N, C-alpha and C positions, 0 to 999 in steps of 0.2 A: 350760682345764683342767677336770677333773671331780673333785669331792671328795664322797664319800659317807661320812657320819659317824654311827655309831650307829643305822643305819636298822633299824627293826623293822616287820614286817608279819604279820598273822594274818587268816585268813578265818573268820568266825563264831566258833565255839567250838573250832575245831581247834587243833592244835599250831602254834607259830610257824613261818611260812614263812621269814622272815628274823629272826634273833635277835640283832641288834646288828651289822650289817655295816659295816665300814670298807673303803673302796676309793678309791684315787687313780689317776687316768689323765691323763697329760700328753702333749702333742704330741711325737712322736719315739719314744714308748714305747707301742706298741699293747698293749692288754690283751685276751687271749683267755680267756673264761670257760667253764670246763667244769663238768660236774655230771650226775648221773643224771636221767632223766626224773622230773619232779615235785619236783625239788630247789629250785625257785624261781628259776631263771635268768631266765625271761621276766618274772616279777614284778620282779626286780631291774632288768632292762633298762628296763621301762616306767617305773619310778621314776627311774632315772638320766636318762632322756630327758625327763622331765617330763610323761609321759602318765598317770601315777598318783601319788597322794600316799601317803607312808608313814604308818603309825600313829604313829610317833615317829622322831626323828632328823632330820638335815638333809642337804640336797644343794645344792652349789654347782656351777653349770654355765655355759658361755658363753651369750650371748644368742641365737645361732642354732644350732639343733640339727637334724641330719639323723637321722631314725629310721625304721627298717624293722621292723615287728612280725613276729612269727612267723606270723601269719595275715593277710597283706596283703589288704585289701578289694578284690578284683579284680572282684567281681560288681556293678559300677557301670554306670549308664547313661551316665556321662560319658566322652567319648572321651579317649584317652591324652594327646594334646597339650593339650586343655583342662584336664584334670586337673593336668598339670604346671604350667601357667600359674596355675591357681587356687591350688595349694599354695604356689607361689613368692610369689604376691601376699600370701597370709596371713602368710608369714614375712618379707616385705619384702625379698626377694632376687630376682635375675634367674632366669628359668626356664632350664633346661639341656637342651633336647630333643636336643642333639648327643650326649648320653650314651646315648641309645637307639641311635644308629648305632654307637657304639663297642661296645656290648654285643650287637650283632647282632640288634636287634629286627626281627622279620619280620611282625608283625601289622598290621592296619589302624590308622591313627592317628586317623582321624576317625569311627570307629564306636564304639559303646559298649564299654567295657572288659569287660563281661560276656561278650563273644564271644571274648576272648583265651584262648589256652592258658595253662596254669600257668607255663610258662617265659617267655612274653612278658609276662604280668602281673607276674612277679617282676622283669623288666627295667625295667618302668615304676616299680615300687616302689623299685628301686635308684637309678634316675635322679632321683627326687624326693628321696631321702635324701642322695645325694652331690652334688647340684647346689647352686649358690648359695654356695659357699665357707663351709660351716658350721664353727664352732669345735669342735663335738663331733659325732661320728658314732657312732650306736648301731645295730648290725645284729644281728637275731635270726635265725640260720640263713640268711644271705644267699645261699648256694650252692644252696638247695633248688630243684629244678626246672630248673636251668640246664643247657644243653648244655655239652659239654667245652670248646668254643672260648670261650664266654661266661664259663665258670668261670675260665679262665686270664686272660682280660681283666680280670675282677673282681679277681683276685689282684694284677695289676699296678696297677690303679687304687687299691687299698687301700694298697699300698706308698707310692704318691705322696701320697695323702690324709693318711696318718699322719705325714708329714713336717711338716705344718702344722696338723693338727687332732688332738685327742684321739680315739682310736678304741677302742671297746669292742664286742666281737663274740663271739657263740656260734656253734658249728659242729659238726655231727655227721659231716661228710664227711671230715675229716682235712686239708682244704686249708688251714685256718688255721695249721696247724703250719709252713707255708712262708712266713708273713709275717715278714720279716727284722726282728730286734730285738724281737720280741714278748715280753711278760711273760705267763706262763701261770699262771692261778689257778683254783681249784676251789671251788665252792659245795657244802657238805655240812653237814647238821644245822644249817642256818640261818646258817652263818658262811662267810666267804671266807678261804681259806688258799692259800699259794703251792703250785703244782703242781710236783713235781719234774721237771726237764728230761728229755726222752726222748732217744733216740739221734740224732734228726734235729732237735733243738732249734735253731731259727734264731738264738738269742741268741749262739751261738758264731761266727756269720758276721760279715762286715765290711760289711754293708749290702746284700748280694746275696741274692736269693731262693734258698733252699737246696733240696736234692733232697727229694722226697716220702718219706713213710714207706713201708715195704714194703706192697704192696697185693695184694689178691686180686680176680681177675676173676670175676664171677658173672653167669649168665644165668638169668632166671626166666621162666616162662610163667604168664600171668595174664590175666584177662578185661579188665582196664583198667590197663595198665602205668603210665600217667601218674598215675592215682589211687594206685596202690600205691607209686610213688616218693614221692609226697607224704606218704602215711601213714608210710613208713619214714624220712622226713626225709633223703633222699639225692637227688643229681642223677644221672640216667641217660639212656641213649639208648633210645628206644622204636621197635621195628620190628614192626608187626603186634601179635601177642599176646605178644611177648617184651620183657623189660626187661633191658638190658645195663648192668651196674654195675662200677665199680672202687671198692673201699672199703679202708680200712686193714686189714691182716691181723688185727690184734688185735680188730677189731670184726666180722669175717666170721661167726663162729659165732652171735653174738647176732642179727645181721641175718637170717641164714638161718632161725633159729627164729621170728623175727617174721614173716618172709615166709610160712612154712608156716602160721602161725596165721591169716594173711590169705587162705589158700586157694590160694597159689601152688604150683607145682611147680618143682623145681630141675632145670634142664637141664644146667648146666655150672658147675663150680667149679675154679679153678686159679690159678696165679701170674699177675699182670698183666704 
């Protein structure tokens, strides 16, 4: 289980990023954390995972934690399989390279991770976070950079993992809305509050993955589609100079505006 009690955090002399956060996360009840950019989600996840210390407050967590940061350190000289064995040894758990196969890893396993694509690097990060039977799994934007097949595989893995471990996840793609039995909360003004259930809230289900939220299909033209997908925080399919996306309909307008600011042109927008 995870218990965050009265956690506060501030950077230099700025306003509080976290202003007394209380949050509970138990096995069987995954927690999906929402919030605007800059609201402190990544800060809270780092503290929850034990990767950072709060200015005040307390955190109780299991001994073994699987953590995927929002910026996974893919530019490493270490090969993927060596990296997984190294991280597993530090945590005192068995390595789980078979998760790479389940996620459809297609990159070299014995060459430096610096040569991996964003999607393959993300799969390595997920394999290290989900392997070794952790008691708490903390994932910051786990679907970023994944292809459609890997994204569906990850969803199924999280449903299984959350049955035995506490799961705390953030997500901009809308896929986390399909995690069965999830509790949805929102971080705003430094505090965590319950997020009202939407029309496709999976808490109404009986344990099965529910249907996705209404989605919009978008095709963007850009110089570096993979880099744009990473900047936008979405998973997409890249073909030449085109980025093919499916995003929640409610997010489409904001995403298109961000894409235009990044210098992309919009080739197609329509129902998915």
